[in-house]
All heavy atoms as atom14 arrays in JSON, in Angstrom:
{
  "sequence": "MGRFGVTEILVILAVVLLLFGGKKIPELMKGLGSGIKEFKNAAKEDQPADKKEDTKE",
  "atom14_mask": [
    [1, 1, 1, 1, 1, 1, 1, 1, 0, 0, 0, 0, 0, 0],
    [1, 1, 1, 1, 0, 0, 0, 0, 0, 0, 0, 0, 0, 0],
    [1, 1, 1, 1, 1, 1, 1, 1, 1, 1, 1, 0, 0, 0],
    [1, 1, 1, 1, 1, 1, 1, 1, 1, 1, 1, 0, 0, 0],
    [1, 1, 1, 1, 0, 0, 0, 0, 0, 0, 0, 0, 0, 0],
    [1, 1, 1, 1, 1, 1, 1, 0, 0, 0, 0, 0, 0, 0],
    [1, 1, 1, 1, 1, 1, 1, 0, 0, 0, 0, 0, 0, 0],
    [1, 1, 1, 1, 1, 1, 1, 1, 1, 0, 0, 0, 0, 0],
    [1, 1, 1, 1, 1, 1, 1, 1, 0, 0, 0, 0, 0, 0],
    [1, 1, 1, 1, 1, 1, 1, 1, 0, 0, 0, 0, 0, 0],
    [1, 1, 1, 1, 1, 1, 1, 0, 0, 0, 0, 0, 0, 0],
    [1, 1, 1, 1, 1, 1, 1, 1, 0, 0, 0, 0, 0, 0],
    [1, 1, 1, 1, 1, 1, 1, 1, 0, 0, 0, 0, 0, 0],
    [1, 1, 1, 1, 1, 0, 0, 0, 0, 0, 0, 0, 0, 0],
    [1, 1, 1, 1, 1, 1, 1, 0, 0, 0, 0, 0, 0, 0],
    [1, 1, 1, 1, 1, 1, 1, 0, 0, 0, 0, 0, 0, 0],
    [1, 1, 1, 1, 1, 1, 1, 1, 0, 0, 0, 0, 0, 0],
    [1, 1, 1, 1, 1, 1, 1, 1, 0, 0, 0, 0, 0, 0],
    [1, 1, 1, 1, 1, 1, 1, 1, 0, 0, 0, 0, 0, 0],
    [1, 1, 1, 1, 1, 1, 1, 1, 1, 1, 1, 0, 0, 0],
    [1, 1, 1, 1, 0, 0, 0, 0, 0, 0, 0, 0, 0, 0],
    [1, 1, 1, 1, 0, 0, 0, 0, 0, 0, 0, 0, 0, 0],
    [1, 1, 1, 1, 1, 1, 1, 1, 1, 0, 0, 0, 0, 0],
    [1, 1, 1, 1, 1, 1, 1, 1, 1, 0, 0, 0, 0, 0],
    [1, 1, 1, 1, 1, 1, 1, 1, 0, 0, 0, 0, 0, 0],
    [1, 1, 1, 1, 1, 1, 1, 0, 0, 0, 0, 0, 0, 0],
    [1, 1, 1, 1, 1, 1, 1, 1, 1, 0, 0, 0, 0, 0],
    [1, 1, 1, 1, 1, 1, 1, 1, 0, 0, 0, 0, 0, 0],
    [1, 1, 1, 1, 1, 1, 1, 1, 0, 0, 0, 0, 0, 0],
    [1, 1, 1, 1, 1, 1, 1, 1, 1, 0, 0, 0, 0, 0],
    [1, 1, 1, 1, 0, 0, 0, 0, 0, 0, 0, 0, 0, 0],
    [1, 1, 1, 1, 1, 1, 1, 1, 0, 0, 0, 0, 0, 0],
    [1, 1, 1, 1, 0, 0, 0, 0, 0, 0, 0, 0, 0, 0],
    [1, 1, 1, 1, 1, 1, 0, 0, 0, 0, 0, 0, 0, 0],
    [1, 1, 1, 1, 0, 0, 0, 0, 0, 0, 0, 0, 0, 0],
    [1, 1, 1, 1, 1, 1, 1, 1, 0, 0, 0, 0, 0, 0],
    [1, 1, 1, 1, 1, 1, 1, 1, 1, 0, 0, 0, 0, 0],
    [1, 1, 1, 1, 1, 1, 1, 1, 1, 0, 0, 0, 0, 0],
    [1, 1, 1, 1, 1, 1, 1, 1, 1, 1, 1, 0, 0, 0],
    [1, 1, 1, 1, 1, 1, 1, 1, 1, 0, 0, 0, 0, 0],
    [1, 1, 1, 1, 1, 1, 1, 1, 0, 0, 0, 0, 0, 0],
    [1, 1, 1, 1, 1, 0, 0, 0, 0, 0, 0, 0, 0, 0],
    [1, 1, 1, 1, 1, 0, 0, 0, 0, 0, 0, 0, 0, 0],
    [1, 1, 1, 1, 1, 1, 1, 1, 1, 0, 0, 0, 0, 0],
    [1, 1, 1, 1, 1, 1, 1, 1, 1, 0, 0, 0, 0, 0],
    [1, 1, 1, 1, 1, 1, 1, 1, 0, 0, 0, 0, 0, 0],
    [1, 1, 1, 1, 1, 1, 1, 1, 1, 0, 0, 0, 0, 0],
    [1, 1, 1, 1, 1, 1, 1, 0, 0, 0, 0, 0, 0, 0],
    [1, 1, 1, 1, 1, 0, 0, 0, 0, 0, 0, 0, 0, 0],
    [1, 1, 1, 1, 1, 1, 1, 1, 0, 0, 0, 0, 0, 0],
    [1, 1, 1, 1, 1, 1, 1, 1, 1, 0, 0, 0, 0, 0],
    [1, 1, 1, 1, 1, 1, 1, 1, 1, 0, 0, 0, 0, 0],
    [1, 1, 1, 1, 1, 1, 1, 1, 1, 0, 0, 0, 0, 0],
    [1, 1, 1, 1, 1, 1, 1, 1, 0, 0, 0, 0, 0, 0],
    [1, 1, 1, 1, 1, 1, 1, 0, 0, 0, 0, 0, 0, 0],
    [1, 1, 1, 1, 1, 1, 1, 1, 1, 0, 0, 0, 0, 0],
    [1, 1, 1, 1, 1, 1, 1, 1, 1, 0, 0, 0, 0, 0]
  ],
  "atom14_positions": [
    [[57.4, -92.8, -1.5], [58.03, -94.08, -1.23], [58.34, -94.81, -2.54], [58.83, -95.91, -2.53], [57.08, -94.92, -0.37], [57.68, -96.21, 0.05], [57.02, -96.76, 1.59], [57.76, -98.33, 1.66], [0.0, 0.0, 0.0], [0.0, 0.0, 0.0], [0.0, 0.0, 0.0], [0.0, 0.0, 0.0], [0.0, 0.0, 0.0], [0.0, 0.0, 0.0]],
    [[58.09, -94.2, -3.67], [58.26, -94.86, -4.95], [59.67, -94.88, -5.47], [60.27, -95.93, -5.6], [0.0, 0.0, 0.0], [0.0, 0.0, 0.0], [0.0, 0.0, 0.0], [0.0, 0.0, 0.0], [0.0, 0.0, 0.0], [0.0, 0.0, 0.0], [0.0, 0.0, 0.0], [0.0, 0.0, 0.0], [0.0, 0.0, 0.0], [0.0, 0.0, 0.0]],
    [[60.24, -93.73, -5.74], [61.53, -93.69, -6.44], [62.68, -93.39, -5.48], [62.52, -92.7, -4.49], [61.48, -92.62, -7.52], [60.43, -92.9, -8.55], [60.45, -91.87, -9.61], [59.32, -92.1, -10.51], [59.15, -91.46, -11.63], [59.97, -90.52, -12.0], [58.12, -91.74, -12.4], [0.0, 0.0, 0.0], [0.0, 0.0, 0.0], [0.0, 0.0, 0.0]],
    [[63.85, -93.91, -5.85], [65.05, -93.63, -5.08], [65.79, -92.47, -5.72], [65.96, -92.42, -6.94], [65.99, -94.84, -5.04], [65.44, -95.99, -4.24], [65.09, -97.17, -4.85], [65.3, -95.88, -2.88], [64.61, -98.23, -4.12], [64.82, -96.93, -2.13], [64.47, -98.11, -2.75], [0.0, 0.0, 0.0], [0.0, 0.0, 0.0], [0.0, 0.0, 0.0]],
    [[66.28, -91.57, -4.9], [67.09, -90.46, -5.38], [68.55, -90.81, -5.29], [68.94, -91.9, -4.83], [0.0, 0.0, 0.0], [0.0, 0.0, 0.0], [0.0, 0.0, 0.0], [0.0, 0.0, 0.0], [0.0, 0.0, 0.0], [0.0, 0.0, 0.0], [0.0, 0.0, 0.0], [0.0, 0.0, 0.0], [0.0, 0.0, 0.0], [0.0, 0.0, 0.0]],
    [[69.39, -89.87, -5.69], [70.83, -90.09, -5.66], [71.31, -90.28, -4.22], [72.13, -91.16, -3.95], [71.56, -88.9, -6.34], [73.07, -89.04, -6.2], [71.17, -88.78, -7.79], [0.0, 0.0, 0.0], [0.0, 0.0, 0.0], [0.0, 0.0, 0.0], [0.0, 0.0, 0.0], [0.0, 0.0, 0.0], [0.0, 0.0, 0.0], [0.0, 0.0, 0.0]],
    [[70.77, -89.49, -3.31], [71.19, -89.59, -1.91], [70.88, -90.96, -1.33], [71.73, -91.56, -0.65], [70.49, -88.5, -1.08], [70.71, -87.23, -1.68], [71.01, -88.49, 0.34], [0.0, 0.0, 0.0], [0.0, 0.0, 0.0], [0.0, 0.0, 0.0], [0.0, 0.0, 0.0], [0.0, 0.0, 0.0], [0.0, 0.0, 0.0], [0.0, 0.0, 0.0]],
    [[69.69, -91.47, -1.6], [69.31, -92.77, -1.07], [70.2, -93.88, -1.62], [70.6, -94.79, -0.89], [67.84, -93.08, -1.36], [66.85, -92.25, -0.59], [66.55, -90.91, -1.23], [67.09, -90.62, -2.33], [65.78, -90.15, -0.64], [0.0, 0.0, 0.0], [0.0, 0.0, 0.0], [0.0, 0.0, 0.0], [0.0, 0.0, 0.0], [0.0, 0.0, 0.0]],
    [[70.49, -93.81, -2.89], [71.34, -94.83, -3.51], [72.75, -94.79, -2.92], [73.34, -95.83, -2.63], [71.38, -94.66, -5.05], [69.99, -94.96, -5.62], [72.44, -95.55, -5.68], [69.85, -94.68, -7.09], [0.0, 0.0, 0.0], [0.0, 0.0, 0.0], [0.0, 0.0, 0.0], [0.0, 0.0, 0.0], [0.0, 0.0, 0.0], [0.0, 0.0, 0.0]],
    [[73.28, -93.58, -2.69], [74.61, -93.46, -2.1], [74.64, -94.0, -0.67], [75.6, -94.65, -0.26], [75.08, -92.0, -2.13], [75.42, -91.45, -3.51], [75.74, -89.97, -3.41], [76.56, -92.21, -4.13], [0.0, 0.0, 0.0], [0.0, 0.0, 0.0], [0.0, 0.0, 0.0], [0.0, 0.0, 0.0], [0.0, 0.0, 0.0], [0.0, 0.0, 0.0]],
    [[73.58, -93.75, 0.09], [73.51, -94.27, 1.46], [73.45, -95.79, 1.44], [74.15, -96.47, 2.21], [72.3, -93.68, 2.21], [72.06, -94.41, 3.52], [72.48, -92.19, 2.44], [0.0, 0.0, 0.0], [0.0, 0.0, 0.0], [0.0, 0.0, 0.0], [0.0, 0.0, 0.0], [0.0, 0.0, 0.0], [0.0, 0.0, 0.0], [0.0, 0.0, 0.0]],
    [[72.67, -96.37, 0.55], [72.57, -97.83, 0.45], [73.92, -98.43, 0.06], [74.36, -99.43, 0.64], [71.47, -98.23, -0.56], [70.1, -97.86, 0.01], [71.54, -99.72, -0.88], [68.97, -97.97, -0.98], [0.0, 0.0, 0.0], [0.0, 0.0, 0.0], [0.0, 0.0, 0.0], [0.0, 0.0, 0.0], [0.0, 0.0, 0.0], [0.0, 0.0, 0.0]],
    [[74.6, -97.82, -0.91], [75.91, -98.32, -1.31], [76.92, -98.22, -0.18], [77.75, -99.12, 0.01], [76.41, -97.56, -2.55], [75.68, -97.84, -3.85], [76.19, -96.91, -4.95], [75.85, -99.29, -4.25], [0.0, 0.0, 0.0], [0.0, 0.0, 0.0], [0.0, 0.0, 0.0], [0.0, 0.0, 0.0], [0.0, 0.0, 0.0], [0.0, 0.0, 0.0]],
    [[76.87, -97.14, 0.61], [77.78, -96.98, 1.74], [77.52, -98.06, 2.8], [78.46, -98.63, 3.35], [77.62, -95.59, 2.35], [0.0, 0.0, 0.0], [0.0, 0.0, 0.0], [0.0, 0.0, 0.0], [0.0, 0.0, 0.0], [0.0, 0.0, 0.0], [0.0, 0.0, 0.0], [0.0, 0.0, 0.0], [0.0, 0.0, 0.0], [0.0, 0.0, 0.0]],
    [[76.26, -98.35, 3.06], [75.93, -99.38, 4.04], [76.4, -100.76, 3.56], [76.98, -101.54, 4.34], [74.41, -99.39, 4.33], [74.01, -100.6, 5.14], [74.0, -98.11, 5.05], [0.0, 0.0, 0.0], [0.0, 0.0, 0.0], [0.0, 0.0, 0.0], [0.0, 0.0, 0.0], [0.0, 0.0, 0.0], [0.0, 0.0, 0.0], [0.0, 0.0, 0.0]],
    [[76.19, -101.06, 2.29], [76.65, -102.34, 1.74], [78.17, -102.44, 1.83], [78.71, -103.49, 2.19], [76.17, -102.5, 0.27], [76.86, -103.65, -0.41], [74.67, -102.66, 0.24], [0.0, 0.0, 0.0], [0.0, 0.0, 0.0], [0.0, 0.0, 0.0], [0.0, 0.0, 0.0], [0.0, 0.0, 0.0], [0.0, 0.0, 0.0], [0.0, 0.0, 0.0]],
    [[78.85, -101.36, 1.53], [80.31, -101.35, 1.61], [80.79, -101.58, 3.05], [81.74, -102.33, 3.29], [80.87, -100.04, 1.07], [82.38, -99.91, 0.98], [82.94, -100.96, 0.04], [82.77, -98.53, 0.51], [0.0, 0.0, 0.0], [0.0, 0.0, 0.0], [0.0, 0.0, 0.0], [0.0, 0.0, 0.0], [0.0, 0.0, 0.0], [0.0, 0.0, 0.0]],
    [[80.1, -100.98, 4.0], [80.47, -101.17, 5.4], [80.18, -102.6, 5.87], [80.95, -103.17, 6.65], [79.73, -100.18, 6.29], [80.2, -98.72, 6.21], [79.26, -97.82, 6.99], [81.62, -98.59, 6.71], [0.0, 0.0, 0.0], [0.0, 0.0, 0.0], [0.0, 0.0, 0.0], [0.0, 0.0, 0.0], [0.0, 0.0, 0.0], [0.0, 0.0, 0.0]],
    [[79.08, -103.16, 5.44], [78.7, -104.5, 5.88], [79.61, -105.58, 5.3], [80.0, -106.52, 5.99], [77.25, -104.8, 5.51], [76.18, -104.05, 6.31], [74.81, -104.36, 5.75], [76.25, -104.43, 7.77], [0.0, 0.0, 0.0], [0.0, 0.0, 0.0], [0.0, 0.0, 0.0], [0.0, 0.0, 0.0], [0.0, 0.0, 0.0], [0.0, 0.0, 0.0]],
    [[79.9, -105.5, 4.01], [80.6, -106.58, 3.34], [82.08, -106.29, 3.08], [82.85, -107.21, 2.84], [79.92, -106.91, 2.0], [78.52, -107.42, 2.18], [77.44, -106.65, 1.82], [78.29, -108.68, 2.71], [76.15, -107.11, 1.97], [77.0, -109.15, 2.87], [75.93, -108.36, 2.5], [0.0, 0.0, 0.0], [0.0, 0.0, 0.0], [0.0, 0.0, 0.0]],
    [[82.47, -105.05, 3.07], [83.86, -104.71, 2.79], [84.14, -104.69, 1.3], [83.41, -105.26, 0.49], [0.0, 0.0, 0.0], [0.0, 0.0, 0.0], [0.0, 0.0, 0.0], [0.0, 0.0, 0.0], [0.0, 0.0, 0.0], [0.0, 0.0, 0.0], [0.0, 0.0, 0.0], [0.0, 0.0, 0.0], [0.0, 0.0, 0.0], [0.0, 0.0, 0.0]],
    [[85.19, -104.03, 0.92], [85.53, -103.85, -0.5], [85.93, -105.12, -1.21], [85.72, -105.27, -2.41], [0.0, 0.0, 0.0], [0.0, 0.0, 0.0], [0.0, 0.0, 0.0], [0.0, 0.0, 0.0], [0.0, 0.0, 0.0], [0.0, 0.0, 0.0], [0.0, 0.0, 0.0], [0.0, 0.0, 0.0], [0.0, 0.0, 0.0], [0.0, 0.0, 0.0]],
    [[86.51, -106.06, -0.48], [87.0, -107.29, -1.11], [85.88, -108.29, -1.37], [85.96, -109.11, -2.28], [88.07, -107.95, -0.25], [89.33, -107.13, -0.13], [90.37, -107.83, 0.69], [91.63, -106.99, 0.76], [92.67, -107.65, 1.55], [0.0, 0.0, 0.0], [0.0, 0.0, 0.0], [0.0, 0.0, 0.0], [0.0, 0.0, 0.0], [0.0, 0.0, 0.0]],
    [[84.82, -108.23, -0.59], [83.75, -109.21, -0.7], [82.73, -108.84, -1.78], [82.06, -109.72, -2.33], [83.06, -109.33, 0.67], [82.16, -110.5, 0.81], [82.94, -111.79, 0.9], [82.02, -112.93, 1.22], [82.66, -114.21, 1.14], [0.0, 0.0, 0.0], [0.0, 0.0, 0.0], [0.0, 0.0, 0.0], [0.0, 0.0, 0.0], [0.0, 0.0, 0.0]],
    [[82.6, -107.57, -2.1], [81.57, -107.12, -3.04], [81.74, -107.73, -4.44], [80.76, -108.19, -5.03], [81.51, -105.58, -3.09], [80.96, -105.07, -1.76], [80.64, -105.09, -4.24], [80.95, -103.58, -1.61], [0.0, 0.0, 0.0], [0.0, 0.0, 0.0], [0.0, 0.0, 0.0], [0.0, 0.0, 0.0], [0.0, 0.0, 0.0], [0.0, 0.0, 0.0]],
    [[82.94, -107.78, -5.02], [83.06, -108.42, -6.34], [82.63, -109.89, -6.34], [82.03, -110.36, -7.31], [84.55, -108.3, -6.67], [85.0, -107.11, -5.91], [84.2, -107.14, -4.64], [0.0, 0.0, 0.0], [0.0, 0.0, 0.0], [0.0, 0.0, 0.0], [0.0, 0.0, 0.0], [0.0, 0.0, 0.0], [0.0, 0.0, 0.0], [0.0, 0.0, 0.0]],
    [[82.91, -110.6, -5.27], [82.47, -111.99, -5.18], [80.95, -112.09, -5.14], [80.36, -112.97, -5.76], [83.05, -112.64, -3.93], [84.55, -112.8, -3.96], [85.1, -113.34, -2.66], [84.34, -113.98, -1.92], [86.29, -113.12, -2.38], [0.0, 0.0, 0.0], [0.0, 0.0, 0.0], [0.0, 0.0, 0.0], [0.0, 0.0, 0.0], [0.0, 0.0, 0.0]],
    [[80.31, -111.18, -4.39], [78.85, -111.17, -4.31], [78.23, -110.87, -5.68], [77.25, -111.49, -6.08], [78.38, -110.14, -3.29], [78.69, -110.45, -1.83], [78.37, -109.24, -0.96], [77.89, -111.65, -1.37], [0.0, 0.0, 0.0], [0.0, 0.0, 0.0], [0.0, 0.0, 0.0], [0.0, 0.0, 0.0], [0.0, 0.0, 0.0], [0.0, 0.0, 0.0]],
    [[78.8, -109.91, -6.39], [78.27, -109.54, -7.71], [78.47, -110.67, -8.71], [77.62, -110.91, -9.56], [78.93, -108.25, -8.22], [78.59, -107.02, -7.4], [76.83, -106.66, -7.4], [76.39, -106.98, -5.72], [0.0, 0.0, 0.0], [0.0, 0.0, 0.0], [0.0, 0.0, 0.0], [0.0, 0.0, 0.0], [0.0, 0.0, 0.0], [0.0, 0.0, 0.0]],
    [[79.59, -111.37, -8.61], [79.85, -112.5, -9.5], [78.83, -113.61, -9.27], [78.29, -114.19, -10.19], [81.26, -113.02, -9.28], [81.66, -114.13, -10.22], [83.1, -114.56, -9.99], [83.48, -115.69, -10.92], [84.85, -116.16, -10.69], [0.0, 0.0, 0.0], [0.0, 0.0, 0.0], [0.0, 0.0, 0.0], [0.0, 0.0, 0.0], [0.0, 0.0, 0.0]],
    [[78.55, -113.89, -8.0], [77.55, -114.9, -7.66], [76.16, -114.5, -8.12], [75.4, -115.32, -8.64], [0.0, 0.0, 0.0], [0.0, 0.0, 0.0], [0.0, 0.0, 0.0], [0.0, 0.0, 0.0], [0.0, 0.0, 0.0], [0.0, 0.0, 0.0], [0.0, 0.0, 0.0], [0.0, 0.0, 0.0], [0.0, 0.0, 0.0], [0.0, 0.0, 0.0]],
    [[75.83, -113.23, -7.96], [74.53, -112.73, -8.41], [74.41, -112.83, -9.93], [73.38, -113.27, -10.45], [74.34, -111.28, -7.96], [73.04, -110.61, -8.34], [71.86, -111.28, -7.64], [73.08, -109.14, -7.98], [0.0, 0.0, 0.0], [0.0, 0.0, 0.0], [0.0, 0.0, 0.0], [0.0, 0.0, 0.0], [0.0, 0.0, 0.0], [0.0, 0.0, 0.0]],
    [[75.46, -112.46, -10.63], [75.45, -112.54, -12.1], [75.31, -113.96, -12.61], [74.56, -114.22, -13.55], [0.0, 0.0, 0.0], [0.0, 0.0, 0.0], [0.0, 0.0, 0.0], [0.0, 0.0, 0.0], [0.0, 0.0, 0.0], [0.0, 0.0, 0.0], [0.0, 0.0, 0.0], [0.0, 0.0, 0.0], [0.0, 0.0, 0.0], [0.0, 0.0, 0.0]],
    [[76.01, -114.88, -11.98], [75.91, -116.28, -12.43], [74.53, -116.85, -12.11], [74.0, -117.65, -12.86], [77.01, -117.12, -11.81], [76.86, -117.18, -10.41], [0.0, 0.0, 0.0], [0.0, 0.0, 0.0], [0.0, 0.0, 0.0], [0.0, 0.0, 0.0], [0.0, 0.0, 0.0], [0.0, 0.0, 0.0], [0.0, 0.0, 0.0], [0.0, 0.0, 0.0]],
    [[73.94, -116.43, -11.0], [72.59, -116.88, -10.66], [71.56, -116.39, -11.66], [70.68, -117.15, -12.09], [0.0, 0.0, 0.0], [0.0, 0.0, 0.0], [0.0, 0.0, 0.0], [0.0, 0.0, 0.0], [0.0, 0.0, 0.0], [0.0, 0.0, 0.0], [0.0, 0.0, 0.0], [0.0, 0.0, 0.0], [0.0, 0.0, 0.0], [0.0, 0.0, 0.0]],
    [[71.68, -115.13, -12.07], [70.77, -114.58, -13.07], [70.96, -115.29, -14.4], [69.99, -115.6, -15.1], [70.98, -113.06, -13.2], [70.52, -112.36, -11.92], [70.25, -112.49, -14.42], [70.86, -110.89, -11.86], [0.0, 0.0, 0.0], [0.0, 0.0, 0.0], [0.0, 0.0, 0.0], [0.0, 0.0, 0.0], [0.0, 0.0, 0.0], [0.0, 0.0, 0.0]],
    [[72.21, -115.57, -14.76], [72.51, -116.25, -16.02], [71.89, -117.65, -16.05], [71.29, -118.05, -17.04], [74.02, -116.33, -16.21], [74.46, -116.89, -17.53], [75.97, -116.86, -17.65], [76.44, -117.44, -18.95], [77.91, -117.43, -19.04], [0.0, 0.0, 0.0], [0.0, 0.0, 0.0], [0.0, 0.0, 0.0], [0.0, 0.0, 0.0], [0.0, 0.0, 0.0]],
    [[72.03, -118.38, -14.94], [71.44, -119.72, -14.85], [69.92, -119.66, -14.93], [69.29, -120.51, -15.57], [71.86, -120.39, -13.55], [73.3, -120.83, -13.53], [73.69, -121.5, -12.23], [72.8, -122.1, -11.59], [74.86, -121.42, -11.85], [0.0, 0.0, 0.0], [0.0, 0.0, 0.0], [0.0, 0.0, 0.0], [0.0, 0.0, 0.0], [0.0, 0.0, 0.0]],
    [[69.33, -118.68, -14.3], [67.88, -118.52, -14.34], [67.39, -118.26, -15.76], [66.42, -118.87, -16.2], [67.45, -117.37, -13.42], [65.97, -117.13, -13.42], [65.12, -117.96, -12.71], [65.43, -116.07, -14.14], [63.76, -117.74, -12.71], [64.07, -115.85, -14.14], [63.22, -116.68, -13.43], [0.0, 0.0, 0.0], [0.0, 0.0, 0.0], [0.0, 0.0, 0.0]],
    [[68.08, -117.39, -16.48], [67.69, -117.1, -17.87], [67.85, -118.33, -18.75], [67.01, -118.6, -19.61], [68.54, -115.94, -18.42], [68.14, -114.6, -17.86], [68.95, -113.49, -18.48], [68.56, -112.15, -17.95], [69.34, -111.06, -18.56], [0.0, 0.0, 0.0], [0.0, 0.0, 0.0], [0.0, 0.0, 0.0], [0.0, 0.0, 0.0], [0.0, 0.0, 0.0]],
    [[68.93, -119.08, -18.56], [69.15, -120.3, -19.36], [68.06, -121.33, -19.07], [67.57, -121.98, -20.0], [70.52, -120.89, -19.07], [71.64, -120.08, -19.69], [71.43, -119.31, -20.62], [72.84, -120.24, -19.16], [0.0, 0.0, 0.0], [0.0, 0.0, 0.0], [0.0, 0.0, 0.0], [0.0, 0.0, 0.0], [0.0, 0.0, 0.0], [0.0, 0.0, 0.0]],
    [[67.69, -121.47, -17.82], [66.63, -122.42, -17.47], [65.3, -121.99, -18.07], [64.52, -122.83, -18.53], [66.52, -122.55, -15.96], [0.0, 0.0, 0.0], [0.0, 0.0, 0.0], [0.0, 0.0, 0.0], [0.0, 0.0, 0.0], [0.0, 0.0, 0.0], [0.0, 0.0, 0.0], [0.0, 0.0, 0.0], [0.0, 0.0, 0.0], [0.0, 0.0, 0.0]],
    [[65.04, -120.7, -18.09], [63.79, -120.21, -18.67], [63.76, -120.44, -20.18], [62.72, -120.79, -20.74], [63.63, -118.72, -18.36], [0.0, 0.0, 0.0], [0.0, 0.0, 0.0], [0.0, 0.0, 0.0], [0.0, 0.0, 0.0], [0.0, 0.0, 0.0], [0.0, 0.0, 0.0], [0.0, 0.0, 0.0], [0.0, 0.0, 0.0], [0.0, 0.0, 0.0]],
    [[64.9, -120.28, -20.84], [64.97, -120.51, -22.28], [64.79, -121.99, -22.61], [64.15, -122.34, -23.58], [66.32, -120.04, -22.83], [66.44, -118.55, -22.94], [67.79, -118.16, -23.51], [67.97, -116.67, -23.55], [69.3, -116.28, -24.05], [0.0, 0.0, 0.0], [0.0, 0.0, 0.0], [0.0, 0.0, 0.0], [0.0, 0.0, 0.0], [0.0, 0.0, 0.0]],
    [[65.37, -122.87, -21.79], [65.25, -124.31, -22.03], [63.83, -124.79, -21.8], [63.35, -125.68, -22.47], [66.22, -125.07, -21.13], [67.66, -124.89, -21.49], [68.59, -125.55, -20.5], [68.1, -126.17, -19.54], [69.82, -125.43, -20.67], [0.0, 0.0, 0.0], [0.0, 0.0, 0.0], [0.0, 0.0, 0.0], [0.0, 0.0, 0.0], [0.0, 0.0, 0.0]],
    [[63.15, -124.19, -20.86], [61.79, -124.61, -20.52], [60.79, -124.16, -21.58], [59.86, -124.89, -21.89], [61.39, -124.03, -19.16], [60.09, -124.61, -18.67], [59.86, -125.81, -18.9], [59.31, -123.87, -18.06], [0.0, 0.0, 0.0], [0.0, 0.0, 0.0], [0.0, 0.0, 0.0], [0.0, 0.0, 0.0], [0.0, 0.0, 0.0], [0.0, 0.0, 0.0]],
    [[60.99, -123.02, -22.16], [60.03, -122.48, -23.13], [59.9, -123.33, -24.39], [58.79, -123.69, -24.76], [60.41, -121.04, -23.49], [59.36, -120.35, -24.31], [59.74, -118.91, -24.6], [60.89, -118.51, -24.41], [58.8, -118.13, -25.05], [0.0, 0.0, 0.0], [0.0, 0.0, 0.0], [0.0, 0.0, 0.0], [0.0, 0.0, 0.0], [0.0, 0.0, 0.0]],
    [[60.96, -123.71, -25.08], [60.79, -124.54, -26.28], [60.18, -125.9, -25.98], [59.48, -126.46, -26.81], [62.2, -124.7, -26.81], [62.95, -123.53, -26.29], [62.35, -123.24, -24.95], [0.0, 0.0, 0.0], [0.0, 0.0, 0.0], [0.0, 0.0, 0.0], [0.0, 0.0, 0.0], [0.0, 0.0, 0.0], [0.0, 0.0, 0.0], [0.0, 0.0, 0.0]],
    [[60.43, -126.46, -24.83], [59.86, -127.76, -24.48], [58.34, -127.67, -24.43], [57.63, -128.58, -24.85], [60.42, -128.23, -23.15], [0.0, 0.0, 0.0], [0.0, 0.0, 0.0], [0.0, 0.0, 0.0], [0.0, 0.0, 0.0], [0.0, 0.0, 0.0], [0.0, 0.0, 0.0], [0.0, 0.0, 0.0], [0.0, 0.0, 0.0], [0.0, 0.0, 0.0]],
    [[57.81, -126.57, -23.93], [56.37, -126.38, -23.88], [55.79, -126.28, -25.29], [54.73, -126.82, -25.57], [56.01, -125.12, -23.09], [56.32, -125.26, -21.6], [56.45, -126.41, -21.14], [56.44, -124.23, -20.93], [0.0, 0.0, 0.0], [0.0, 0.0, 0.0], [0.0, 0.0, 0.0], [0.0, 0.0, 0.0], [0.0, 0.0, 0.0], [0.0, 0.0, 0.0]],
    [[56.48, -125.59, -26.16], [55.99, -125.43, -27.53], [56.0, -126.75, -28.29], [55.13, -127.04, -29.08], [56.82, -124.38, -28.28], [56.56, -122.97, -27.78], [57.38, -121.97, -28.56], [57.14, -120.57, -28.05], [57.94, -119.58, -28.75], [0.0, 0.0, 0.0], [0.0, 0.0, 0.0], [0.0, 0.0, 0.0], [0.0, 0.0, 0.0], [0.0, 0.0, 0.0]],
    [[57.02, -127.59, -28.04], [57.1, -128.89, -28.72], [55.95, -129.79, -28.29], [55.4, -130.52, -29.08], [58.44, -129.55, -28.4], [59.61, -128.89, -29.1], [60.9, -129.58, -28.74], [62.09, -128.9, -29.36], [63.37, -129.52, -28.97], [0.0, 0.0, 0.0], [0.0, 0.0, 0.0], [0.0, 0.0, 0.0], [0.0, 0.0, 0.0], [0.0, 0.0, 0.0]],
    [[55.58, -129.75, -27.02], [54.49, -130.58, -26.54], [53.17, -130.16, -27.17], [52.32, -130.99, -27.46], [54.4, -130.49, -25.01], [55.54, -131.17, -24.31], [55.49, -130.99, -22.8], [54.48, -130.44, -22.32], [56.43, -131.39, -22.12], [0.0, 0.0, 0.0], [0.0, 0.0, 0.0], [0.0, 0.0, 0.0], [0.0, 0.0, 0.0], [0.0, 0.0, 0.0]],
    [[52.97, -128.85, -27.38], [51.72, -128.36, -27.96], [51.58, -128.81, -29.41], [50.47, -129.1, -29.87], [51.67, -126.83, -27.89], [51.53, -126.31, -26.45], [51.07, -127.1, -25.59], [51.85, -125.15, -26.21], [0.0, 0.0, 0.0], [0.0, 0.0, 0.0], [0.0, 0.0, 0.0], [0.0, 0.0, 0.0], [0.0, 0.0, 0.0], [0.0, 0.0, 0.0]],
    [[52.67, -128.91, -30.15], [52.58, -129.29, -31.56], [52.37, -130.79, -31.74], [51.87, -131.23, -32.75], [53.86, -128.85, -32.32], [54.99, -129.45, -31.69], [53.98, -127.34, -32.33], [0.0, 0.0, 0.0], [0.0, 0.0, 0.0], [0.0, 0.0, 0.0], [0.0, 0.0, 0.0], [0.0, 0.0, 0.0], [0.0, 0.0, 0.0], [0.0, 0.0, 0.0]],
    [[52.72, -131.6, -30.75], [52.56, -133.05, -30.85], [51.1, -133.47, -30.72], [50.71, -134.48, -31.26], [53.38, -133.76, -29.77], [54.86, -133.69, -30.01], [55.62, -134.41, -28.92], [57.12, -134.34, -29.15], [57.86, -134.99, -28.09], [0.0, 0.0, 0.0], [0.0, 0.0, 0.0], [0.0, 0.0, 0.0], [0.0, 0.0, 0.0], [0.0, 0.0, 0.0]],
    [[50.31, -132.68, -30.01], [48.92, -133.04, -29.79], [48.15, -132.77, -31.01], [47.57, -133.02, -31.78], [48.34, -132.22, -28.65], [49.0, -132.54, -27.33], [48.47, -131.65, -26.21], [47.35, -131.14, -26.31], [49.19, -131.47, -25.26], [0.0, 0.0, 0.0], [0.0, 0.0, 0.0], [0.0, 0.0, 0.0], [0.0, 0.0, 0.0], [0.0, 0.0, 0.0]]
  ]
}
């Protein structure tokens, strides 16, 4: 149950293609990419703020 093989990945991609259609997939990937980008930016902004507070004490 650990690793996915080539067959499993192809089946998953086929199911996603059937569910969402070819035109909808690029929009989904764009939304996913922008969500990940925002998450990384928020994590970067949060980290230096914590370090600045530690040096003030």
